[in-house]
C-alpha positions as CSV (number, residue, x, y, z in Angstrom):
1,M,163.2,73.6,130.7
2,R,164.9,74.9,127.6
3,C,167.0,73.0,125.0
4,E,168.5,74.6,121.9
5,S,170.6,73.5,118.9
6,A,171.5,75.0,115.6
7,I,173.1,74.0,112.3
8,D,174.3,75.5,109.1
9,V,173.3,73.9,105.8
10,A,174.2,74.5,102.2
11,A,170.6,74.9,101.0
12,P,168.4,77.9,100.9
13,P,165.7,78.4,103.6
14,S,162.9,77.6,101.1
15,D,164.4,74.1,100.6
16,V,165.1,73.5,104.3
17,F,161.8,74.7,105.8
18,P,159.6,71.8,104.5
19,W,161.9,69.3,106.2
20,L,160.9,70.7,109.6
21,L,157.2,70.1,109.3
22,D,156.3,67.9,106.3
23,A,154.8,64.5,107.3
24,D,156.9,62.7,104.7
25,M,160.2,64.4,105.7
26,V,160.2,64.7,109.5
27,P,160.4,60.9,110.1
28,R,163.5,60.8,107.9
29,W,165.6,62.9,110.3
30,M,163.8,62.8,113.8
31,T,165.1,60.0,116.0
32,G,162.7,58.1,118.2
33,L,159.7,59.2,116.2
34,E,157.0,56.6,116.0
35,V,154.0,58.6,114.8
36,Y,153.9,62.0,113.0
37,E,150.5,62.5,111.5
38,P,148.7,65.7,110.5
39,L,145.1,65.6,111.9
40,D,143.6,68.2,109.6
41,P,143.2,68.1,105.8
42,G,145.1,70.4,103.5
43,P,148.4,72.2,104.0
44,L,149.6,73.1,107.5
45,R,148.4,76.5,108.7
46,V,148.0,78.2,112.1
47,G,145.6,76.1,114.0
48,S,146.6,72.8,112.3
49,R,147.1,69.8,114.6
50,I,149.7,67.0,114.3
51,R,149.7,63.8,116.3
52,Q,153.2,62.9,117.5
53,E,154.5,59.9,119.4
54,L,158.1,59.4,120.2
55,S,160.5,57.8,122.7
56,V,163.0,59.9,124.5
57,S,165.4,58.3,127.0
58,G,163.2,55.2,127.2
59,H,160.0,57.2,127.9
60,H,157.1,57.0,125.4
61,L,155.7,60.5,124.9
62,R,152.4,61.3,123.1
63,F,151.5,64.8,122.0
64,E,149.1,66.7,119.9
65,L,151.1,69.5,118.3
66,H,149.2,72.8,117.5
67,V,150.7,75.1,114.9
68,A,150.7,78.4,116.8
69,E,152.9,80.4,114.3
70,L,153.8,79.7,110.7
71,D,155.9,82.1,108.6
72,A,157.3,79.9,105.9
73,P,160.2,79.6,105.2
74,R,161.4,81.5,108.3
75,R,159.7,80.4,111.4
76,A,157.2,77.9,112.9
77,V,156.1,77.4,116.5
78,L,154.3,74.2,117.5
79,R,152.8,74.1,121.0
80,F,151.9,70.9,122.7
81,E,150.8,69.5,126.1
82,G,150.8,65.9,127.2
83,S,152.8,63.3,129.2
84,G,153.0,65.9,132.0
85,F,154.6,68.6,129.9
86,R,153.4,71.9,128.3
87,A,156.0,73.1,125.8
88,A,156.7,74.5,122.3
89,N,158.9,73.5,119.4
90,E,160.3,76.6,117.8
91,Y,162.0,76.3,114.4
92,T,163.8,79.3,112.9
93,V,165.5,79.3,109.5
94,R,167.7,82.2,108.5
95,D,169.5,82.9,105.2
96,S,173.2,82.7,105.9
97,G,174.4,83.9,102.5
98,S,175.8,80.4,101.6
99,G,172.7,78.5,102.7
100,A,170.6,78.5,105.9
101,N,171.0,78.5,109.6
102,V,168.5,76.3,111.3
103,T,167.7,76.7,115.0
104,W,165.5,74.4,117.0
105,V,164.4,75.3,120.5
106,I,162.2,73.2,122.8
107,S,161.0,75.1,125.8
108,G,158.4,74.4,128.4
109,D,157.4,73.4,131.9
110,A,156.5,70.1,133.6
111,T,152.8,70.1,134.6
112,S,152.8,66.9,136.8
113,F,154.8,65.8,139.8
114,K,156.1,62.7,137.8
115,A,157.2,65.0,134.9
116,K,159.0,67.3,137.3
117,L,161.0,64.4,138.6
118,L,161.9,63.4,135.1
119,V,163.0,66.8,133.9
120,P,166.6,66.5,135.0
121,M,167.0,63.1,133.3
122,V,165.1,64.0,130.2
123,Q,166.6,67.5,129.6
124,A,170.1,66.2,129.0
125,K,168.8,63.5,126.7
126,L,166.5,66.0,124.9
127,Q,169.5,68.3,124.3
128,E,171.4,65.4,122.9
129,K,168.4,64.4,120.7
130,L,168.2,67.9,119.2
131,E,171.8,67.9,118.3
132,T,171.7,64.4,116.9
133,D,168.5,65.1,114.9
134,L,169.8,68.3,113.4
135,A,173.0,66.6,112.4
136,R,170.9,63.9,110.6
137,L,168.9,66.7,109.0
138,R,172.1,68.4,107.8
139,A,173.4,65.1,106.3
140,L,170.1,64.4,104.6
141,L,170.0,67.9,103.1
142,A,173.6,67.5,101.9
143,S,172.8,64.2,100.2
144,E,169.6,65.6,98.7
145,T,171.3,68.6,97.2
146,A,174.6,66.9,96.2
147,P,175.2,66.9,92.4
148,A,174.5,63.6,90.8
């Protein structure tokens, strides 16, 4: 399973990147998110864990995200396993000259029979979720950087 979406925003990568991982910012743009809680003290680093609970297409999903790669403000990979899935969130932020290009990829595999049955239904909803969430992020960034 693989879903991917991208947006262009009128903000530099250094302003955009914190929105992808910060516990105070992620709930502002990610739909269906019920819990997003760092489990380790201090700033995020490779090895940090984040508890995440969300609803996708009527299914309640619980994950413990593990920061596998962190190259701020360019790239982060968060791996997770749970609810019958083993997958990764991959965020890439590139300088576009007039701002940043943000790409979000979720890729992985179903690890249970039930999850394998759900993949066709969940994948389309997950793709829609990525597109909706990144559109919300773009709108938030636009409002945050708009002149007063």
